N, C-alpha and C positions, 0 to 999 in steps of 0.2 A: 504494500500500500504506500501511498504518497506520504512523504514526511511533512508536507504542508497540511496542517490541521487548524481548526478553529477551536473555540472554547470547549466544545463538547467532545473533542478529540476524534471526531468523525473525519475521514479523509475527504478532501475537497474533490479529488478526482483520482482514478486509478493510475498507477505508474506504468501499466502495460502499454506498450506501443501499439498504435492502431495499424491495421493492415488494410489493404484494398477491400477485403471481405468483411471487415467489421462495420457495424452501423455507425454513422457519424452523428454525434450529438450536435444539434443546431439550436442555439439560443439566440433569439432576436431581442435587442434592446430598443424599446420605444420611448422616445422623449419628445413629448408634444410641445415643441418650441413655441413661445409666445401664446400659450394656451389661454391664459386669463384675458390678455389683450384681444385675442381673436374672438373670444366669446362676447366681449364688450362691443367689438365692431359688428359682429353678427346681430346683436340685440339693438344696436343703434346704427342703422345703415348710413346715416349721415356722417358717421365717423370713419367710414371706409376710406382708405387712402390718406388718412390724417394720423399724426403721431399720437398714439394713445398710451398713457402711462398709468399702470395700476399700482397703487401703493399708498403711502402716507400722504397726508395733506401738505402741500408746499407751505413752508414756514414753520412746520412742526418737525419734531425728531422722527425719523423713520427712514425706510428705504423703499426702493422700487421693487415690487413683487414681480412684475412682468412689463415688458415694453414691446409695442408693435414694431414691425420691421421698419415702418416709417420713422418711429422714434429712435431706432437704433442708428439711423443715418446721422443723427446728432450726437452720437456717443452715449446714448442712454441705454443701460442694460440692467438686468436683475442685480439686486444687492447694492446698487449705487445709492448713496445718500440722496434723499428726495430733494434737498436744496441744491445739490450739484446737478441733479436732473433738470430742475427748474432753470438753473443758470444756463445749461446747455440747450434747453428747448422750452423757452418761455411761452411759445405758442402751442405747446402740447396740451392735450386734453387729459387732465389729471383726474382719476376716479379712484374711489375707495374700493377695496376688494369686496366682491359678493361671493363669499365662499359657498353658500348654498347653491348658487347657480353653477359654479364651477364643479362642485361635487356631483350635482345631478347630471351634468353633461359627461363627467368622467365615468360615472356608472354606465351610461349608454355606450361609451366608447369601449370600456372594458368588456361589456356584454358582446360587442361585435368581435372582440378578440377571441371569445370562447367559441366562435364559429370556426376558428382556425386551430385552436388547441385547448384542451381542458386544463393544461398546466400553465397557469399565469401567476406571476408573482408581482403584485402591485407594490411599487416602491413609494409612490406618492400620488397625488391627485392627477398628475400629468406625466407619469412615468411608470413603466412596467417592463418585466422580462417575460418573454413568451417562449416556451419550449416548442420549437418547430420541427423536432426530430421526426422523421418519417414523412415529411411533406416535400422532400426534395424534388420529387417527380411531378408535383401538381402544376 
């Protein structure tokens, strides 16, 4: 067994070398980039094509939770202090997070993933690992 283990001492992966006849393990990582901002643009069509910044209120302490691609052109990105985001993009549309909306949409997306694999490990509201082993020929 592999010498790399985690806290429970279970091996992370076997040390056996794979051959051309062994099944390949295929894990897909899904990271829904700009997820919160995209939902805001979907729910507010007048914001499409405009810089949308989800996070704290400008002038307060806090950070950007998500930035639309339009906001990223100004150097706004997740985890940027909100006042720096405002300085870089004062014309941006700053909105407070609506976690209920994001969570609801996330559940719908994760349900779609189950049509591809029953083995899904949800990491966060906008990120998951999907075991795609056995789907190589689809």
